[in-house]
C-alpha positions as CSV (number, residue, x, y, z in Angstrom):
1,M,148.7,97.2,144.1
2,R,146.5,97.1,141.0
3,G,144.5,100.2,140.1
4,T,140.7,100.3,140.5
5,G,140.1,102.2,137.2
6,P,138.5,100.7,134.1
7,S,140.4,98.1,132.2
8,F,141.8,98.7,128.7
9,F,138.7,97.2,127.1
10,G,136.5,99.2,129.3
11,R,138.2,102.4,128.3
12,L,138.0,101.4,124.7
13,A,134.3,100.7,125.0
14,E,133.7,104.1,126.6
15,R,135.6,105.8,123.8
16,W,133.7,104.1,121.0
17,A,130.3,103.7,122.7
18,D,128.6,106.4,120.6
19,Q,129.9,104.8,117.4
20,I,128.9,101.3,118.5
21,L,125.4,102.5,119.3
22,I,124.9,104.6,116.2
23,W,126.3,102.4,113.4
24,P,123.6,99.6,113.7
25,A,121.0,102.3,113.1
26,V,123.0,103.7,110.2
27,L,123.4,100.3,108.6
28,L,119.7,99.6,108.9
29,L,118.9,102.9,107.3
30,L,121.3,102.1,104.4
31,A,119.8,98.7,104.0
32,F,116.1,99.5,104.1
33,S,116.0,103.1,102.7
34,I,118.9,104.3,100.8
35,F,119.8,101.1,98.9
36,P,116.2,100.6,97.6
37,T,116.1,104.3,96.6
38,I,119.3,103.9,94.5
39,A,118.1,100.6,93.1
40,S,114.7,102.1,92.1
41,A,116.5,105.1,90.5
42,T,118.6,102.7,88.5
43,L,115.4,100.9,87.3
44,A,113.7,104.1,86.4
45,L,116.6,104.9,84.0
46,S,116.8,101.4,82.6
47,R,114.7,98.8,80.8
48,L,114.5,95.3,82.3
49,D,113.8,92.4,79.9
50,L,113.3,88.8,81.0
51,V,115.4,86.3,79.0
52,P,115.9,82.6,79.4
53,G,117.9,82.0,82.5
54,G,117.6,85.5,83.9
55,F,117.2,89.1,82.8
56,T,119.0,91.9,81.1
57,L,119.1,95.5,82.3
58,G,119.7,98.1,79.6
59,W,120.3,101.8,80.1
60,V,117.6,104.0,78.5
61,G,118.1,107.3,80.3
62,L,115.0,109.4,80.7
63,R,113.0,107.4,78.1
64,N,110.7,105.9,80.8
65,F,109.8,109.4,81.9
66,E,109.5,110.6,78.3
67,R,106.9,107.8,77.6
68,L,104.9,108.8,80.7
69,L,104.9,112.5,80.1
70,F,105.0,112.9,76.3
71,G,104.8,109.5,74.7
72,S,102.6,106.4,74.5
73,R,101.8,106.3,78.2
74,Q,100.8,110.0,78.5
75,D,97.1,109.2,78.5
76,H,97.5,106.8,81.4
77,L,99.5,109.2,83.6
78,L,98.3,112.7,82.6
79,G,95.1,111.8,80.9
80,T,93.5,113.0,77.7
81,M,93.6,116.8,77.5
82,A,91.0,119.0,75.8
83,P,91.0,122.7,75.0
84,L,90.1,125.0,77.9
85,G,86.8,126.8,77.8
86,P,86.4,130.5,78.7
87,L,85.5,129.8,82.3
88,A,88.5,127.4,82.8
89,R,90.9,129.9,81.2
90,G,89.6,132.6,83.5
91,L,90.0,130.4,86.5
92,W,93.6,129.5,85.6
93,L,94.4,133.2,84.9
94,L,92.9,134.2,88.3
95,A,95.1,131.5,90.0
96,A,98.2,132.8,88.2
97,L,97.5,136.4,89.3
98,L,97.1,135.2,92.9
99,V,100.4,133.3,92.7
100,L,102.2,136.3,91.3
101,A,100.7,138.4,94.1
102,G,102.0,135.9,96.6
103,L,105.5,136.0,95.1
104,A,105.5,139.8,95.1
105,R,104.4,139.8,98.7
106,F,107.2,137.4,99.6
107,L,109.8,139.6,97.9
108,W,108.4,142.8,99.6
109,R,108.4,141.3,103.1
110,G,111.9,139.7,102.6
111,R,113.8,142.9,101.7
112,G,115.8,142.8,104.9
113,R,116.7,139.1,104.7
114,P,120.1,137.8,103.7
115,P,120.4,137.5,99.9
116,L,121.1,133.7,99.9
117,A,118.1,133.0,102.1
118,L,115.9,135.2,100.0
119,L,117.1,133.5,96.8
120,A,116.5,130.0,98.3
121,G,113.0,130.9,99.4
122,L,112.2,132.5,96.0
123,L,113.4,129.5,94.1
124,G,111.4,127.1,96.2
125,R,108.3,129.2,95.8
126,L,108.8,129.5,92.0
127,L,109.1,125.7,91.8
128,A,105.9,125.3,93.9
129,A,104.1,127.9,91.8
130,A,105.1,126.3,88.5
131,L,104.0,122.9,89.7
132,F,100.7,124.3,91.0
133,L,99.8,126.1,87.8
134,A,100.8,123.2,85.7
135,L,98.7,120.8,87.7
136,L,95.8,123.2,87.7
137,A,95.9,123.5,83.9
138,L,96.1,119.6,83.8
139,V,93.1,119.2,86.0
140,L,91.0,121.8,84.1
141,S,92.0,120.4,80.6
142,T,91.4,116.7,81.5
143,N,88.0,117.5,83.0
144,A,86.9,119.7,80.1
145,R,84.5,118.3,77.5
146,G,86.4,115.6,75.5
147,G,89.1,115.1,78.2
148,F,89.7,112.3,80.6
149,P,91.8,112.4,83.8
150,G,94.8,110.2,84.2
151,S,96.2,108.6,87.4
152,L,98.0,111.9,88.4
153,V,94.8,113.9,88.4
154,T,92.9,111.1,90.1
155,T,95.5,111.0,92.9
156,L,95.2,114.8,93.3
157,V,91.4,114.3,93.7
158,Y,91.9,111.7,96.4
159,V,94.5,113.9,98.2
160,L,92.9,117.3,98.0
161,G,89.3,116.3,98.1
162,G,89.7,113.5,100.6
163,V,91.9,115.3,103.1
164,T,89.7,118.4,103.0
165,I,86.5,116.4,103.8
166,Q,88.3,114.3,106.4
167,F,89.6,117.5,108.2
168,L,86.2,119.2,108.2
169,L,84.4,116.1,109.5
170,G,87.1,115.4,112.1
171,L,87.1,118.9,113.3
172,G,83.3,119.0,113.5
173,L,83.2,115.7,115.5
174,A,86.0,116.9,117.8
175,L,84.1,120.1,118.6
176,L,80.9,118.1,119.2
177,V,82.5,115.5,121.5
178,A,84.5,118.1,123.4
179,R,81.3,119.6,124.6
180,P,79.7,118.3,127.9
181,I,77.2,116.0,126.2
182,E,75.8,112.7,127.3
183,G,77.7,109.6,126.1
184,R,81.0,111.4,125.3
185,R,83.1,108.3,126.0
186,F,80.9,106.1,124.0
187,F,81.2,108.3,120.9
188,R,84.9,108.5,121.3
189,V,85.2,104.7,121.1
190,V,82.7,104.5,118.2
191,F,84.5,107.2,116.2
192,F,87.8,105.5,116.8
193,L,86.8,102.0,115.5
194,P,87.3,102.6,111.7
195,L,91.0,103.4,112.3
196,M,91.4,99.8,113.7
197,V,90.1,98.1,110.5
198,T,92.6,97.2,107.8
199,P,92.2,99.1,104.5
200,V,91.5,95.8,102.6
201,G,88.7,95.0,105.0
202,I,87.2,98.5,104.6
203,A,87.4,98.1,100.8
204,Y,85.6,94.8,100.9
205,A,83.0,96.2,103.3
206,F,82.3,99.2,101.1
207,R,82.2,97.1,98.0
208,M,79.5,95.1,99.6
209,L,77.6,98.1,100.9
210,A,77.7,99.8,97.5
211,D,76.2,96.8,95.8
212,T,72.9,98.2,94.6
213,G,71.5,94.8,93.7
214,K,72.4,92.4,96.5
215,G,74.1,94.4,99.2
216,P,72.6,95.0,102.6
217,L,71.6,98.5,101.6
218,A,69.8,97.2,98.4
219,P,66.3,98.0,99.9
220,I,67.4,101.6,100.4
221,W,68.8,101.8,96.8
222,R,65.5,100.4,95.5
223,A,63.5,103.0,97.4
224,F,65.5,105.7,95.7
225,G,65.3,104.0,92.3
226,L,69.0,103.1,92.3
227,Q,68.7,99.3,92.1
228,E,70.2,99.1,88.6
229,F,72.8,101.9,89.1
230,A,76.2,100.5,88.2
231,W,78.4,102.9,90.1
232,A,81.6,101.0,89.2
233,A,80.9,101.7,85.5
234,D,80.8,105.5,86.0
235,P,84.2,107.1,86.5
236,W,83.2,109.8,89.0
237,A,80.8,107.6,90.9
238,A,83.6,105.1,91.3
239,R,86.0,107.8,92.5
240,I,83.4,109.1,95.0
241,V,83.0,105.6,96.4
242,V,86.7,105.3,96.9
243,M,86.8,108.7,98.6
244,I,83.9,107.7,100.9
245,G,85.8,104.6,102.0
246,D,89.0,106.6,102.6
247,T,87.1,109.2,104.5
248,W,85.5,106.6,106.7
249,Q,88.9,105.1,107.5
250,W,90.9,108.3,108.2
251,T,88.4,110.7,109.7
252,P,88.9,109.1,113.2
253,F,92.7,110.0,113.0
254,V,91.9,113.6,112.5
255,F,89.1,113.5,115.1
256,L,91.4,112.1,117.8
257,A,94.2,114.5,117.2
258,L,92.0,117.6,117.2
259,L,90.0,116.3,120.2
260,A,93.3,116.0,122.2
261,A,94.2,119.6,121.1
262,L,90.8,120.9,122.1
263,E,90.9,119.3,125.5
264,T,94.4,120.7,126.3
265,Q,93.7,124.3,125.3
266,P,93.7,126.8,128.2
267,K,90.3,126.9,129.9
268,D,90.8,130.3,131.3
269,Q,91.0,131.9,127.9
270,V,87.7,130.3,126.9
271,E,86.0,131.4,130.1
272,A,87.4,134.9,129.7
273,A,86.1,135.2,126.2
274,R,82.6,134.0,127.2
275,L,82.5,136.5,130.1
276,D,83.4,139.2,127.5
277,G,80.3,138.2,125.5
278,A,82.0,136.3,122.7
279,G,79.6,134.1,120.6
280,P,80.3,130.6,119.4
281,L,81.8,131.7,116.1
282,Q,83.9,134.4,117.7
283,L,85.0,132.0,120.4
284,F,86.1,129.5,117.7
285,R,87.8,132.0,115.5
286,F,89.8,134.0,118.1
287,V,90.4,131.5,120.9
288,T,89.9,127.9,119.9
289,W,91.4,128.0,116.4
290,P,94.6,129.7,117.3
291,A,95.1,127.2,120.1
292,I,94.6,124.1,117.9
293,A,96.1,125.5,114.6
294,P,99.6,123.9,115.1
295,V,98.1,120.5,115.7
296,A,95.7,120.9,112.8
297,A,98.5,121.8,110.5
298,T,100.5,118.8,111.6
299,V,97.5,116.5,111.1
300,V,96.8,117.8,107.6
301,L,100.5,117.3,106.7
302,I,100.5,113.7,107.9
303,R,97.3,113.0,106.0
304,L,98.7,114.6,102.8
305,I,101.7,112.2,103.0
306,E,99.5,109.2,103.6
307,A,96.8,110.2,101.0
308,F,99.4,110.2,98.2
309,K,100.0,106.5,98.9
310,I,96.4,105.3,98.6
311,V,96.3,101.9,96.9
312,D,94.2,99.4,98.8
313,L,90.8,100.9,98.3
314,P,90.9,101.6,94.5
315,N,92.6,98.2,94.0
316,V,90.0,96.2,95.9
317,L,86.9,98.3,95.1
318,T,87.3,98.8,91.4
319,N,90.7,97.3,90.4
320,G,91.5,100.8,89.1
321,G,88.5,100.8,86.7
322,P,86.5,101.6,84.8
323,G,89.5,101.6,82.6
324,F,92.0,103.4,84.7
325,A,89.6,106.0,86.0
326,T,90.2,105.3,89.7
327,E,93.9,104.4,89.6
328,S,96.1,106.3,92.0
329,L,99.8,106.8,91.1
330,T,100.7,104.1,93.6
331,L,98.2,101.7,92.0
332,H,99.5,102.7,88.6
333,A,103.0,101.9,89.6
334,F,101.9,98.5,91.1
335,I,100.0,97.5,88.0
336,A,103.1,98.4,85.8
337,W,105.2,96.3,88.2
338,R,102.8,93.4,87.9
339,T,103.0,93.5,84.1
340,Q,106.9,93.4,84.5
341,D,107.4,97.0,83.3
342,L,109.8,97.6,86.2
343,G,111.3,100.7,84.6
344,G,107.9,102.3,84.0
345,S,106.8,101.4,87.5
346,A,109.9,103.0,89.1
347,A,109.4,106.1,86.9
348,V,105.8,106.5,88.1
349,G,107.1,106.1,91.7
350,Y,109.6,108.9,91.2
351,I,106.9,111.2,89.6
352,L,104.8,110.5,92.7
353,L,107.7,111.3,95.0
354,F,108.4,114.6,93.2
355,V,104.8,115.7,93.4
356,A,104.3,114.6,97.0
357,V,107.6,116.2,98.2
358,V,106.8,119.5,96.5
359,T,103.2,119.6,97.7
360,C,104.0,118.6,101.3
361,T,107.1,120.9,101.5
362,S,105.0,123.8,100.2
363,F,102.3,123.1,102.7
364,L,104.9,122.9,105.5
365,N,106.6,126.2,104.6
366,L,103.6,128.2,103.5
367,V,100.9,127.0,106.0
368,A,102.2,124.8,108.8
369,K,105.0,127.2,109.9
370,G,102.6,130.1,109.9
371,A,100.1,128.1,112.0
372,R,102.9,127.3,114.5
373,G,103.8,131.0,114.7
374,R,107.2,130.7,113.1
C-alpha cells in the first residue's frame, strides 16, 4: 500500500520553499539597486569619452571629485566663497561651541556604556559635527558680500528652509482641522489636492502664476507695482519661488500625517489636562506634542530624504537659472549627464548621497530616536 505522505518533489519544495521565495526578491534588488550603484561608482572614478563607433572609459581615480571640490568645477558645486565678516565668524564660533558642548555631554552621559559602542557613537557624532561646521562655514562664506552660493548650498536652502516651513504649516493646518469646526471634511479634501498633482504640473502652474506681466495674478502684481519685476533674473527671488512651489506640493503630506496622529492621541489625557486648568499652549506642550512627536519625527525624516532629490521644480521653473542659482544637486547631476559628463554627474550624485546620508542619519540618531523615547 502506497504511503499518503508528500512525494519526493513535494518534500523538496517544502525544504527549499524559503529559498525559492526569497531569491527572486534578492535578484531584483541586485538588478535594480546594487548593480546601478556599482556602475555609477565606476563612472564617478572614470572619464567617459565618445569615439566613433562607441566610447572609451578611462580610469581617473578621484579626479572628478577633485574638480568639483577644489578645481575648475568648484564654483558650480560649492560656489564663490568670500571672507567672513565679524558677525558671521561669531555665529560660526557659537555653533562650534554648541557642537563641542554636545559632544562633551554625550561623553559624560555615556560613561557606563561599552567602550566599542561609545567609540562608534563618538565617531559618528564627530563626522556629523565636522560636516555641519564645514557646511555652515560654506553657507556663511558664499552668502557674504562678494560670494555666490553653488548647487550644494542651494540644495541645503531647499531642504532646511523648505522642510521647516512645510512642517510648521502642516502642523498648524492639522491643529486647525482637528478642532470641531464647520467644514472639516471639505478642508481635508482641499488640503490634500496638491499632493495629487505631478511636480511638473505644479512647476508649470507656478511659472504661470509668477508671471508678473501676463499671468492670471498680473492685476495684483500691477496693484503692488511689481508688473515689471523679473523674479527669474534675481537669484533669491527665483529660489523663493521654487520653495513656494515645493511647499505647496508637500505641505499636504505633513498635514495628513500629523492630523492622523492628532486624531489618534488619547482623548482622556486631553480632557484631564483641561479639567486641571491647562491652557492651549500648556495643552500642546505637555500633552499633544509628546503624543505626536514620534510621527512628527518620522514625517520630517521622510521629507528630508525627498527634499534632497528636488529636481522638477527648479528645472521647469528656471532651468537652474539665473546662471546656476537655483540648481539643486540633483539638477546639477542631470545637467552634467545631459552634457555627456557622466563621470562628473556620478561624482555629484555621490556627493549628494554622502551629504543626505549623514544629514538624515544624524537626524535619526539625535532627534528621531529621542522623540520616540529610545
